[in-house]
C-alpha positions as CSV (number, residue, x, y, z in Angstrom):
1,M,0.0,0.0,0.0
2,D,1.2,3.5,-0.8
3,P,2.8,5.0,2.4
4,T,1.1,8.3,1.6
5,R,-2.4,6.8,1.6
6,G,-4.6,9.1,3.7
7,I,-2.2,12.0,3.6
8,L,-3.9,14.7,1.5
9,Y,-0.8,16.8,0.6
10,P,2.3,14.6,0.7
11,A,4.5,17.3,-0.8
12,R,4.0,19.3,2.4
13,L,5.2,16.5,4.7
14,P,8.2,17.0,6.9
15,Q,10.6,14.1,7.2
16,F,8.2,11.2,7.6
17,T,8.9,7.5,8.0
18,R,6.7,4.4,8.3
19,V,8.2,1.4,10.1
20,P,6.8,-2.1,10.5
21,P,6.1,-3.2,14.1
22,G,8.7,-5.0,16.1
23,A,8.5,-8.7,17.1
24,G,5.5,-9.5,19.3
25,A,3.5,-6.5,18.0
26,T,2.5,-7.6,14.5
27,D,-1.0,-8.4,15.7
28,L,-1.3,-5.1,17.5
29,V,0.1,-2.5,15.1
30,E,-0.3,-2.0,11.4
31,W,2.7,0.3,11.3
32,F,4.5,2.9,13.2
33,W,4.7,6.4,11.8
34,I,7.5,8.9,12.7
35,P,7.4,12.5,11.6
36,E,10.3,14.8,12.5
37,W,10.3,18.5,11.8
38,D,12.4,21.6,12.1
39,I,10.3,24.6,11.0
40,V,11.8,28.0,10.5
41,P,10.8,30.3,13.4
42,G,7.6,32.2,12.6
43,R,6.5,29.7,10.0
44,S,4.3,26.6,10.3
45,S,3.6,23.5,8.2
46,R,-0.1,22.4,7.9
47,Q,-0.6,18.6,7.6
48,E,-4.0,17.4,6.5
49,V,-5.1,13.8,6.7
50,V,-8.2,11.6,5.9
51,A,-7.3,9.1,8.6
52,Y,-7.7,5.4,8.7
53,P,-10.7,4.2,10.7
54,A,-8.5,3.1,13.6
55,S,-7.0,4.4,16.8
56,N,-3.5,5.7,17.1
57,L,-1.2,5.6,20.2
58,V,1.2,8.5,20.0
59,V,4.3,9.5,22.0
60,E,5.1,13.2,21.7
61,G,6.5,15.9,23.9
62,G,6.7,13.8,27.0
63,D,3.1,12.6,26.8
64,V,1.2,9.6,25.4
65,G,-2.1,10.0,23.8
66,L,-4.7,7.6,22.5
67,F,-6.5,9.1,19.5
68,G,-9.7,7.4,18.2
69,P,-11.1,7.2,14.7
70,T,-12.2,10.4,13.1
71,T,-15.3,11.2,11.0
72,R,-13.8,14.3,9.4
73,R,-10.6,15.6,7.8
74,L,-7.8,16.2,10.3
75,H,-5.2,18.9,10.3
76,R,-2.3,19.9,12.5
77,D,0.0,22.9,12.2
78,L,3.6,22.0,12.9
79,R,5.9,24.6,14.4
80,G,9.4,24.7,15.8
81,R,11.3,21.5,16.1
82,G,10.0,18.2,17.3
83,W,9.1,14.6,16.6
84,A,6.4,12.1,17.3
85,V,6.3,8.3,17.3
86,G,2.8,6.9,16.6
87,A,1.3,3.4,16.3
88,L,-1.6,2.8,14.0
89,L,-3.3,0.2,16.1
90,R,-5.0,-2.9,15.0
91,P,-8.3,-3.6,16.6
92,A,-6.8,-6.3,18.9
93,A,-4.8,-3.6,20.8
94,V,-7.6,-1.1,21.4
95,G,-9.5,-2.9,24.2
96,A,-6.4,-3.0,26.4
97,L,-6.1,0.7,26.2
98,A,-9.7,1.9,26.3
99,A,-12.8,0.5,27.9
100,D,-15.1,1.8,25.1
101,A,-13.7,2.2,21.6
102,A,-16.9,4.0,20.4
103,A,-16.3,6.7,23.0
104,L,-13.0,7.5,21.3
105,V,-14.5,8.5,18.0
106,D,-13.4,12.1,17.3
107,A,-11.8,12.1,20.7
108,S,-8.6,11.4,22.6
109,V,-7.4,10.4,26.0
110,S,-4.1,10.6,27.8
111,I,-2.4,7.3,28.8
112,D,-0.2,7.2,31.9
113,A,2.9,5.4,30.6
114,P,6.1,7.1,31.8
115,G,8.2,4.0,31.0
116,L,7.1,4.2,27.3
117,V,7.8,7.9,27.1
118,R,11.3,7.4,28.6
119,A,12.2,4.4,26.3
120,V,11.0,6.1,23.1
121,S,12.6,9.5,24.0
122,D,15.9,7.8,24.7
123,A,15.8,6.0,21.4
124,M,14.9,9.2,19.5
125,D,18.0,10.9,20.9
126,D,20.2,8.6,18.7
127,P,21.9,10.8,16.1
128,D,21.5,8.1,13.4
129,A,18.1,8.2,11.9
130,A,17.8,4.5,11.0
131,A,19.0,3.5,14.4
132,R,16.7,5.8,16.4
133,H,13.7,4.7,14.4
134,A,14.5,1.0,14.9
135,R,15.1,1.5,18.6
136,A,12.0,3.6,19.2
137,V,9.8,1.0,17.4
138,E,11.3,-1.9,19.2
139,A,10.8,-0.2,22.6
140,F,7.2,0.8,21.7
141,S,6.4,-2.7,20.3
142,S,7.7,-4.4,23.5
143,W,5.7,-2.1,25.8
144,L,2.5,-2.6,23.8
145,A,2.9,-6.4,23.7
146,R,3.3,-6.4,27.5
147,R,0.3,-4.1,27.9
148,V,-2.0,-6.2,25.7
149,G,-0.9,-9.7,26.6
150,G,-2.3,-12.8,24.8
151,L,-5.0,-12.4,22.2
152,S,-8.5,-13.9,22.3
153,G,-10.2,-15.5,19.4
154,E,-12.5,-12.4,19.2
155,Q,-9.5,-10.0,19.0
156,R,-8.0,-12.0,16.2
157,L,-11.4,-12.0,14.4
158,A,-11.6,-8.3,14.8
159,N,-8.2,-8.0,13.2
160,D,-9.3,-10.1,10.3
161,M,-12.4,-8.0,9.8
162,A,-10.5,-4.8,9.7
163,A,-7.9,-6.1,7.3
164,L,-10.6,-7.3,4.9
165,L,-12.7,-4.2,5.1
166,M,-9.7,-1.9,4.5
167,T,-7.8,-3.8,1.8
168,D,-10.2,-5.8,-0.4
169,P,-11.9,-3.6,-3.1
170,E,-14.4,-6.4,-3.7
171,I,-15.9,-5.9,-0.3
172,V,-18.6,-3.2,-0.9
173,R,-21.2,-4.3,1.7
174,V,-21.0,-5.6,5.3
175,E,-22.7,-8.8,4.1
176,D,-19.8,-9.4,1.7
177,A,-17.3,-9.3,4.6
178,A,-19.5,-11.4,6.9
179,A,-19.8,-14.1,4.2
180,R,-16.0,-14.1,3.7
181,L,-15.3,-14.5,7.4
182,A,-18.2,-17.0,7.9
183,V,-19.9,-15.0,10.6
184,S,-23.1,-12.9,10.7
185,A,-23.3,-9.2,9.8
186,R,-24.5,-8.6,13.4
187,T,-21.3,-10.2,14.7
188,L,-19.2,-7.8,12.5
189,Q,-21.2,-4.9,13.8
190,R,-20.5,-5.9,17.4
191,L,-16.8,-6.5,16.7
192,A,-16.4,-3.1,15.0
193,R,-18.1,-1.3,17.9
194,R,-16.1,-3.0,20.6
195,H,-12.7,-3.0,18.9
196,V,-12.7,-0.2,16.4
197,G,-15.4,2.3,17.4
198,V,-17.0,2.8,14.0
199,T,-19.3,0.6,12.0
200,P,-18.1,-1.8,9.3
201,S,-19.9,0.3,6.7
202,A,-18.0,3.4,7.9
203,M,-14.8,1.5,7.4
204,I,-15.7,0.6,3.9
205,R,-16.6,4.2,3.1
206,R,-13.3,5.4,4.5
207,R,-11.3,2.9,2.4
208,R,-13.1,4.0,-0.7
209,L,-12.6,7.7,0.1
210,Q,-8.9,7.3,0.7
211,E,-8.6,5.5,-2.6
212,A,-10.6,8.1,-4.4
213,A,-8.5,10.9,-3.0
214,Q,-5.3,9.2,-4.0
215,R,-6.5,8.6,-7.5
216,V,-7.6,12.2,-7.9
217,R,-4.3,13.5,-6.6
218,D,-2.1,11.1,-8.6
219,D,-3.7,11.4,-12.0
220,P,-4.7,15.0,-13.0
221,D,-6.3,13.6,-16.1
222,A,-8.4,10.9,-14.6
223,D,-12.1,11.2,-15.2
224,L,-14.0,11.7,-11.9
225,A,-17.1,9.9,-13.1
226,A,-14.9,6.9,-14.0
227,I,-13.2,7.0,-10.6
228,A,-16.6,7.0,-8.9
229,A,-17.8,4.0,-10.9
230,E,-14.7,2.0,-10.3
231,L,-14.9,2.5,-6.6
232,G,-18.5,1.6,-6.2
233,Y,-20.0,5.1,-5.9
234,A,-23.5,5.4,-7.3
235,D,-22.3,8.3,-9.6
236,H,-20.1,11.4,-9.7
237,A,-22.5,13.3,-7.4
238,H,-22.2,10.6,-4.8
239,L,-18.4,10.8,-4.9
240,T,-18.6,14.6,-4.6
241,N,-21.0,14.4,-1.6
242,D,-18.6,12.0,0.2
243,F,-15.7,14.5,-0.4
244,R,-17.8,17.4,0.9
245,T,-19.0,15.5,4.0
246,V,-15.7,14.3,5.2
247,L,-13.1,16.6,3.6
248,A,-15.2,19.8,3.2
249,F,-14.2,20.3,-0.5
250,T,-15.0,18.7,-3.8
251,P,-12.8,16.3,-5.9
252,S,-12.3,19.1,-8.4
253,S,-11.1,21.6,-5.9
254,Y,-8.9,19.0,-4.3
255,R,-7.3,18.2,-7.6
256,H,-6.6,21.9,-8.2
257,A,-5.1,22.3,-4.8
258,T,-2.8,19.4,-5.2
259,T,-1.3,20.8,-8.4
260,L,-0.4,23.9,-6.5
261,S,1.1,22.3,-3.4
C-alpha cells in the first residue's frame, strides 16, 4: 500500500517514516509512523489527513495520547522542532487501552505510561536516523505487547475483519465481509463497535474515500465519473458528496489544490 495513503498533501510533509512493528506486536500495530520536523521560526507547516478508521497511540512531547477514529478531515500545524512516534493500532490492541472504543470517535485520552515515554525518547536521541527509528519502534512494540498480553479469538477475528474491510476492493457491503469471514453481519457490527469504534460500513466508506482521494491526486487527467464508478459510488455526485461531507471540499477543488502544493 502507498505509504502516503490518507495524507492529503504529501508534498507538504516534513521528514516522515513508516516502520513495520517489532517482534511481538504484528497483531497489535499496522505500522509505526514517525514525523520529524524543524520549521523556521515564525513559520508553520499544515498537515492534513483523511485518517484510517482506527486508533493511534502517540508518544510526543513527553506525553502519550490515544486518538480514536475520526469522522472528518484532520489537520495539524507543525511549528518549531520536534518529533512524534505513533502506532496505527490494529483492533486487537484497542481494548487493552480503552474501555469503550466507540467513545474514542473524534476524541482522545491521555495514557499514563512514563516508561514508554522514557524508552521512546531515549531512542529518539540517537543521532543516526535509522538507528533511532528502529530503537523507538522496538521499545514501543515491546511495551505494547506487554500491555495487551495474549489475544483472544475475538480479538483475532476483529483484526481479520478490519484487514478485509480496509484492503479488499471487492468488499462493498458488510454482508460481503461477513460471508467471507463465515460470521453474521451482526457479529461484525458488534466486533467493530467493541474493537474499532465505528461501523463496518463506515470502514468501507473510508477505504473508498482514501482510494478516491489518492487517484484524484495522482492522476490529474483521470475522469472523476470513472473513478466514482470503479470504486462503487452510485455516480459522480455521490463521490462529490462524500468528499464534501468528510473533507469539506470537492474532488475538483482538491485536484486543483494538489497541483499547487
